[in-house]
C-alpha positions, 0 to 999 in steps of 0.5 A: 697344974694351971688353973684360970678362973674368971680372968678379966683384963681391959686396956683402956676401953678394950675388954680383952679377957672377959671372964676366962676359965680353964684348967691345964693338966699336967703332962697335957698338950693343949691349944689355944686358938681363936681369931687375931685380937681375941686374947690369946697372947694376953692370956699367955702373958697372964699365966707367966705373970707378965700381965696382972689381972683386973680380977680373976686369978692364975694358979700355977701349982696351987700358987696365986701368981698375982698374990706372990712377991717378985722373988717368988714370981721369978721362982715360978717363971723358972718352971716355964719355957717360952717359945716367941712367935719370931724366935726372938733370937739376938742377932749379935749373939751366937746359938750358943750365946743365945740358947744358954742365956737363961742359965747365965742371966738368971744365975743357975750356978752352973759352971762353964763345962756344964753350961756347955754340956746343956746347950749341946744336949738341948741343941741335939734334942731339937735336931741341930747338933754342932751349930753352937758357933752359927749366928742367926743370920746363917739359919733359916726360919725353921732353924731359928724355931728350933734354936728359939725352942732349945733356949726354951728348954735349956732350964728343963722347964715343966710347962712350955709356952708356944706362941704361933710356933709355925708362923712364917714357915712353909708347910714342910717345915711347919710339919716338922716343928709340929713333930718336934713339939708332939716328940718333946711333950711325949719324951719329956712329959712336960705340959705344953700350951700352944697358942696359934690360929693354925688348925692343921698345926692343932690337929697335929700337936694337941690332945685338947682345944681351947677356942677363945671368943669375944674374950672367953673360952667358947669351946673345949674339946678334942681336935676331932670335936671341933672339926666336926662341930655344927656351931656356926661361929666354930664352923666359920673359923674352921673354914677360914683355916682351910680344913 
């Protein structure tokens, strides 16, 4: 479980988070939505301890991550997988090297054969078997996202954070990524946190939505509840998505 209590964060004179409160239960698939610049990505960085709050707390499995030392923070981060907005693959590395990187760099103690098997299994899971020797330049945009997702899964995380998972993809590939997110959440029983402005993706993947507005959680509820809302701010946001 992740609990965020009265979280505040400013950069210079810009108050980005102004008292965020939310609870993410184990096994849930939730979406955090809102306009660009509303603080969605800043919130994600607080959840994994990349940023320290000005005030308020973030608790991961009952541990306040801003209160623990660096060694324990690294242990907490092992519980997370992160799919970056642009997949963030290293162009000079093969698919195998990209996917295995967290195991190698964080010294999980795997043998060479165990790493090879883990990479093979995760690529199979995301529908890309046999692609280990390819370079990112040889992959389509959707394939890069899948490789990034395989890397996020390689440590068998409890939580997976998705930062704009469908950005830059055509509608067919966006639907395929949405289906994969939903399938993985059900199959692996992980907690999925999807940060996006793509309401079509939200409808396909999330059980619950948190909408951010002016640095706070403005709405929480099901996809259907937000689509049917008569609140003028919510309606304006929904209309901009084309729903």
